C-alpha positions in Angstrom: 113.6 90.8 158.8 113.7 92.5 155.2 112.9 96.2 155.3 109.4 96.3 155.3 109.3 93.9 158.4 111.6 96.2 160.3 109.3 99.8 159.5 106.7 97.7 160.7 108.2 97.9 164.5 107.9 101.3 164.5 104.4 102.0 162.8 101.8 99.1 164.0 100.1 98.5 167.1 102.7 97.7 169.7 99.9 95.1 171.5 99.9 93.4 168.0 103.7 93.8 168.0 104.3 92.0 171.6 101.8 89.5 170.6 103.5 88.8 167.6 107.3 88.5 169.1 106.6 87.4 172.6 104.4 84.2 171.7 106.9 82.5 170.0 109.8 83.8 172.9 106.9 82.9 175.4 106.9 79.1 174.4 110.3 79.1 174.2 111.1 80.0 177.4 108.2 78.0 178.6 109.6 74.5 176.8 113.0 75.3 178.5 110.9 75.6 181.9 109.0 72.2 181.4 112.1 71.2 180.7 113.7 71.2 183.6 110.6 70.1 185.7 110.3 66.9 183.5 114.1 66.2 183.9 113.7 66.5 187.8 110.6 64.1 187.7 112.7 61.8 185.1 115.5 61.9 188.3 113.4 62.0 191.1 111.2 59.2 189.7 113.8 57.0 188.4 116.5 57.6 190.4 115.8 58.9 193.8 115.4 62.0 196.1 119.3 62.6 196.7 119.6 62.7 192.6 117.3 65.5 192.9 119.8 67.1 195.4 122.6 66.0 193.1 121.2 68.0 190.3 120.1 70.5 192.5 124.0 70.7 193.2 124.9 71.2 189.8 122.8 74.4 189.4 125.2 77.4 190.4 127.4 76.1 187.5 124.5 75.5 185.1 123.8 79.1 186.0 127.3 80.1 184.7 126.8 78.9 181.5 123.7 80.6 181.2 125.4 84.1 182.0 127.8 83.6 179.3 124.5 82.9 176.9 122.8 86.2 178.0 126.3 88.0 178.2 126.9 87.7 174.5 123.4 86.3 173.5 121.0 89.7 175.2 124.1 91.7 174.7 124.4 91.1 170.9 120.5 91.3 170.2 119.8 94.4 172.2 122.2 96.3 170.0 121.3 94.8 166.3 117.7 95.8 167.4 119.1 99.5 168.0 121.3 99.6 164.8 118.7 98.2 162.4 116.3 101.1 163.9 119.0 103.1 161.9 119.2 101.7 159.0 122.2 100.6 159.2 122.3 96.4 158.2 126.4 96.0 157.5 126.9 97.2 161.0 124.0 94.4 161.8 126.1 91.4 159.9 129.1 92.8 162.1 127.3 92.6 165.1 126.6 88.3 164.2 130.2 87.7 163.4 131.4 89.5 166.4 129.1 88.1 168.5 129.6 83.6 167.4 133.7 84.1 168.1 132.9 85.7 171.3 130.8 83.0 172.4 133.8 80.6 171.3 136.1 82.3 173.4 134.3 82.6 176.3 132.8 79.1 176.0 136.5 78.2 176.0 137.3 79.7 178.9 134.3 78.5 181.1 134.8 74.9 180.0 138.9 74.4 180.9 138.5 76.3 184.3 135.0 74.3 184.9 136.5 71.1 184.4 140.2 71.6 185.8 138.5 72.6 189.1 135.1 71.0 189.7 135.9 69.2 192.9 136.9 72.1 194.5 133.6 73.5 192.9 131.0 71.1 194.1 132.3 71.0 197.8 132.3 75.4 198.2 128.3 74.8 196.8 127.6 72.5 199.3 128.1 69.0 197.8 128.2 66.1 200.6 129.5 62.5 199.6 126.3 61.7 198.9 125.0 64.7 196.6 128.6 65.3 194.8 129.1 61.8 192.9 125.6 62.5 190.9 126.4 66.1 190.3 129.6 65.1 189.3 128.3 62.3 186.6 125.7 65.0 185.4 128.8 67.8 184.6 131.1 65.8 183.0 129.5 65.7 180.1 127.3 68.7 180.3 129.9 71.5 181.0 131.8 70.4 177.6 128.5 70.4 176.1 127.9 74.1 176.9 129.5 75.4 174.0 126.7 74.5 172.0 123.7 75.4 174.8 125.5 78.9 174.5 125.6 79.1 170.7 122.3 78.2 170.3 121.1 80.8 172.8 123.3 83.9 171.7 122.2 82.8 167.9 118.4 82.2 169.0 118.4 85.7 170.3 120.1 87.1 167.0 117.7 85.7 164.8 114.5 87.0 166.7 116.5 90.4 167.0 117.0 90.4 162.7 113.0 89.4 162.6 112.8 85.7 162.7 110.8 85.5 166.3 108.9 82.0 165.0 112.7 80.1 164.0 113.8 81.4 167.1 110.8 79.4 168.3 111.9 76.7 166.6 115.4 76.7 167.4 114.8 76.8 171.5 111.5 73.9 171.0 113.1 71.7 168.6 116.0 71.3 171.7 113.7 71.1 174.5 111.1 68.5 173.1 115.0 66.5 171.6 116.3 66.5 175.2 113.3 65.5 176.9 112.1 62.6 174.8 116.4 61.3 175.1 116.1 61.5 178.8 113.2 59.5 178.9 114.9 56.8 176.4 118.2 57.0 178.4 116.7 56.7 181.9 114.0 54.5 181.7 114.7 52.3 179.0 118.9 52.4 179.2 118.9 53.0 183.0 121.8 55.0 182.3 120.4 56.9 185.9 121.4 61.1 185.9 124.8 60.9 182.7 121.6 59.7 180.5 120.1 63.0 181.3 123.2 64.6 181.0 124.2 63.1 177.4 120.1 63.6 176.4 121.3 67.4 177.4 124.3 67.6 175.1 122.8 65.7 172.3 119.4 68.2 172.3 122.0 71.4 172.8 124.2 70.5 169.5 120.9 70.1 167.3 119.8 73.5 168.3 122.8 75.4 167.8 123.4 73.6 164.2 120.0 74.7 163.3 120.5 78.2 164.6 123.9 78.3 162.4 122.6 76.8 159.8 120.1 79.6 159.2 122.5 82.5 158.9 124.6 80.7 156.4 121.2 80.6 154.1 121.7 83.3 151.1 117.8 83.9 151.8 118.9 85.6 155.3 118.4 89.1 155.8 121.2 89.1 158.5 123.9 86.5 157.6 127.5 85.3 157.7 130.1 86.4 155.7 133.8 86.4 155.6 134.6 89.9 156.7 132.0 90.4 159.4 134.2 87.6 161.4 137.0 90.1 162.1 136.8 91.4 165.6 136.3 95.0 165.9 136.5 96.4 169.7 133.7 98.2 169.4 131.5 96.1 168.7 132.5 94.1 171.3 132.9 97.1 173.7 128.5 97.4 172.9 127.4 93.6 173.5 129.5 93.4 176.7 128.1 96.8 177.8 124.7 96.0 177.7 124.9 92.2 178.1 127.0 92.9 181.2 124.1 93.6 183.4 122.4 89.7 183.2 125.9 88.6 183.0 126.2 89.6 186.2 123.0 88.8 187.5 123.9 85.4 186.1 127.2 85.5 188.3 125.7 86.4 191.2 122.8 84.6 191.3 125.5 81.0 191.1 126.5 82.4 194.1 123.8 83.0 195.6 122.6 79.7 194.9 125.6 78.0 196.4 125.3 80.6 199.6 121.5 78.9 199.1 122.9 75.2 199.3 125.6 75.7 201.8 122.5 77.6 204.3 120.5 74.7 203.1 122.5 71.5 203.7 123.6 73.4 207.7 120.0 73.5 208.5 118.3 71.1 206.5 120.6 68.4 205.4 121.0 67.0 201.6 116.7 66.5 201.3 116.6 70.8 202.0 118.5 71.1 199.0 117.0 68.9 196.2 113.6 70.9 198.0 115.1 73.8 196.7 115.8 72.2 193.3 112.3 71.8 192.8 111.1 74.9 194.5 113.4 76.7 191.8 111.8 74.9 189.0 108.4 76.2 189.5 109.7 79.7 190.2 112.0 79.0 187.3 108.6 78.1 185.1 107.1 81.2 186.2 109.9 83.8 185.2 110.9 81.9 182.1 107.6 82.9 180.9 108.3 86.3 182.0 111.5 86.5 180.1 109.8 85.4 176.8 107.5 88.2 177.3 110.8 90.9 177.6 113.0 88.9 174.5 109.1 89.9 172.7 109.6 93.2 174.1 113.4 93.7 172.9 113.3 94.4 169.1 110.3 96.9 169.6 111.8 98.9 172.5 115.1 98.7 170.7 114.3 100.1 166.8 112.0 102.3 168.8 114.5 103.9 170.9 117.3 103.8 167.9 114.3 105.8 165.9 113.6 108.3 168.5 110.2 107.3 169.1 109.8 108.0 172.9 106.0 107.3 173.1 106.4 103.8 171.5 108.8 102.7 173.8 106.7 103.9 176.8 103.7 102.6 175.6 105.8 99.0 175.5 107.1 99.3 178.7 104.0 100.0 180.4 102.0 97.1 178.5 104.6 94.8 179.1 104.9 95.2 183.0 100.9 94.9 183.2 101.2 91.5 180.8 104.2 90.3 183.7 102.1 91.0 186.6 99.3 89.1 184.9 101.5 86.1 185.0 103.6 86.1 188.2 100.0 86.6 190.0 98.7 84.1 188.4 101.6 81.7 189.1 101.7 82.7 193.4 97.6 81.6 192.9 98.4 78.2 191.4 101.7 77.7 193.6 99.6 78.7 197.1 96.8 76.5 196.2 98.3 73.6 194.7 101.7 73.2 196.6 100.9 69.6 197.3 100.2 68.3 193.8 103.0 69.7 192.4 105.5 68.6 194.9 104.2 64.8 194.9 105.1 65.0 190.8 108.4 65.3 191.8 109.0 62.6 194.5 107.0 60.5 197.1 109.6 60.6 199.8 107.3 62.2 202.6 110.6 63.4 204.1 111.3 65.4 201.2 107.6 66.7 200.3 107.3 68.2 203.8 110.4 69.7 203.5 109.5 71.1 200.1 105.9 71.8 200.4 107.0 74.3 203.9 109.5 75.8 201.5 107.2 76.6 198.7 104.7 78.5 201.0 107.2 81.1 202.1 109.3 81.7 199.1 106.3 82.1 197.1 104.8 84.8 199.4 106.5 88.1 197.3 106.2 86.8 193.7 103.1 89.1 192.8 106.0 91.4 192.6 108.8 90.5 190.3 107.1 91.0 187.1 107.5 94.5 187.4 111.6 94.5 188.8 112.0 91.9 185.9 111.0 93.8 183.2 111.6 97.3 184.3 115.3 95.7 184.7 115.1 94.4 181.2 114.1 97.6 180.0 117.3 99.3 181.1 119.3 96.9 178.7 117.2 96.8 176.1 118.2 100.8 175.9 121.1 100.5 176.6 121.4 102.0 180.1 123.7 99.3 180.8 124.9 100.8 184.7 121.5 101.5 186.1 120.6 97.7 184.2 123.3 96.6 186.2 122.5 98.4 189.7 118.6 96.8 189.0 120.4 93.3 187.9 122.1 93.0 191.2 120.4 94.6 193.9 117.8 91.7 194.8 120.6 88.6 194.3 123.9 91.0 195.5 122.3 93.7 197.8 119.5 92.0 199.4 119.4 88.2 199.0 122.8 87.6 200.0 122.7 89.7 203.4 119.2 88.3 204.0 120.2 84.6 203.8 122.9 84.5 206.0 120.8 86.6 208.4 117.6 85.4 208.1 119.3 81.6 208.6 121.3 82.5 211.5 117.8 83.5 213.3 115.5 81.3 212.4 117.0 78.7 210.9 115.7 76.4 207.4 112.3 79.0 207.6 115.2 81.8 207.5 117.0 80.5 204.5 112.9 80.4 203.2 112.2 83.7 204.2 114.9 85.4 202.9 113.6 84.8 199.1 110.2 87.1 200.0 112.4 89.9 201.5 114.4 90.5 198.5 111.4 90.6 196.3 110.2 93.4 198.8 113.1 95.3 198.5 114.2 95.4 195.1 110.8 96.0 193.6 111.3 99.2 195.6 114.6 99.9 194.3 113.2 99.2 190.6 110.7 101.6 191.3 112.5 104.3 192.2 115.1 104.1 189.5 112.3 104.0 186.8 110.8 107.5 188.7 114.2 108.9 188.7 114.9 108.9 184.9 110.7 109.6 183.9 112.6 112.4 181.4 113.6 109.4 179.4 110.1 109.5 177.8 109.9 112.7 176.4 111.3 116.2 175.4 114.9 115.5 174.6 115.5 112.5 171.8 116.7 109.6 173.7 119.9 108.4 171.6 122.0 110.4 170.8 122.8 109.8 166.9 125.9 107.2 166.9 128.4 107.1 163.6 127.6 104.5 161.3 129.8 101.3 160.5 131.3 102.6 157.8 132.8 105.5 159.9 134.4 103.5 162.6 
């Protein structure tokens, strides 16, 4: 993002900016969601229904991988947008270098712990003798390769924040397309089963990470690596972590919720119920990822104008993003309710698995129209550095409402209760989010949004 491109964030039409920044992000997120769907279809059709359950069993650990990527990626990208709004390029470059080092450190810790305690973790997550072998075979490759996934996510976010949304999209899409091609080749041609899907994932994420790193090494890049930017600075790490803590905790809690869901599903519905949730979650993730792509497009606009203290543009951006997000989730809800059988049949022809999945999908999608507002608003608070509110809103749906709902409803209504817990948490978390936004409505008027902070040179 050169100086003129940066200034456009504070002057151009909000609608035009949101469109130009969101479309590449949405395409990237849709590509990732489609990969997850296609990957499960390949495994379900090419390996079997229990393999789908085994893959669903890995979801809590895969969510923890995402947690690391969001902690660094969202935190660093949000902070970079704000400091670029202040015109401090040197600060932005130091954020880039510190984000890279932090990604390596956190990935190394995760990989070591996950590989050491994999068997115990899978048992806690609801694994059985039938599903653990599939999960183990997948994770033995994917966990070490999570470093590349985290690098790809973190750096693509920084590319977008520094004014390269198209390149950011290419990083993600290139990895997804390669992943799908390799997965089909390894599963159906070389008969490598679920290990083939894992190998395809690692190779594709390595290529995406390599492409992202190369961008920040090019002399023509506005924000790029310099030797001095790799020196860890406490206040930069603190800023990254404080902003990224909300999505990080959300993913950590989501991992715990997924584990509780798996245990409850196995208890009240058996191994196939875990596979059913894997299918349901694939479609739900597809809708949510579109909204997340929209929010990623909102991030540099909100961050820049927040840093530049342009209150009206911040409010306008949030309002428009909520409207578009609501249209997306309502459309997803309608399609999910009307085409339930067709969506499920794409994954499996096992009648028992299909019956469980269709019933679960109709219940879990009941209040999907509400989540567009909830997701957008929670992300908005992250982007303006209100970490405390963002953390509360991010945790409310999963920790405060969903986990207790799973525990109570499953004991009252069995498997049906497990499904009912999801729309119940959607309702209550949306109410809390609306209340939080109303409480802080003063940030859009009167006093400046952000107190002046010293530049990097004064730190």
